[in-house]
N, C-alpha and C positions, 0 to 999 in steps of 0.2 A: 503494501499500499504506499500510495507518494504524498506523506502529509505536508501542504501548505496549509501559513494560517489566512484569515478565512479574509479575502478583500477587504468588506467591511471594518473589518477590529486593525487590518495594518492601514489603511488609511487613518483612523481615529485617534487621534491626541497624541504624535509621535512617534509613535510604537515603533520603529521603522528607523531615527535618527536615537531612538533609546536601541533597541536592538542592535546596533550597529558598537554604537557606543558599548554597549557591551560585552559585544562579541570580542568588540579589539582590546578591551582592558584583558578580557580571561585566557587571549594570546597575549601579553604583556607579560598576566603573573605566569605562563605556560615558559614560557622564553627563559627569561630570569629564574627559576625555579631547577630548568634543566641545563641554564652552567651553570648553578651555583653547586651544584652536584656532579656537575659533571656529567652527565647524566645528557647531550648531546646527540641526537641519532639524526642529524642533517652535516651539510655541509659546513662544518666550523667555523671559514669565514664567509657566511653568507652571512648578510647585513639584515634585520630584522625585517626592515622592511622588506625587504624577500619575502623570509619565511611566510610572513605572515598574510602577503598579498592574495596566496590559495583559496584562506580561509574568508577573508573579505569584499573575495567576489562571490566565493562561490554564497556566503549572504547576506552582497549585490542581487545578485541573480537569483537567487530562493524567496525572497522578498518581492520581487519586481512579479 
């Protein structure tokens, strides 16, 4: 089953903006934790913006 939020819910009350900020904040936490615990599973030299882009792009697509 492919879940997408109801369009009416998404358009009301700034949900999309808050959700994007929440997802980006979570990626910052995940990135920082992995770096601090030396548990990085991606290229060590990859910048945060490149790493997080796949998540933010997915979120933008999912909410459109």
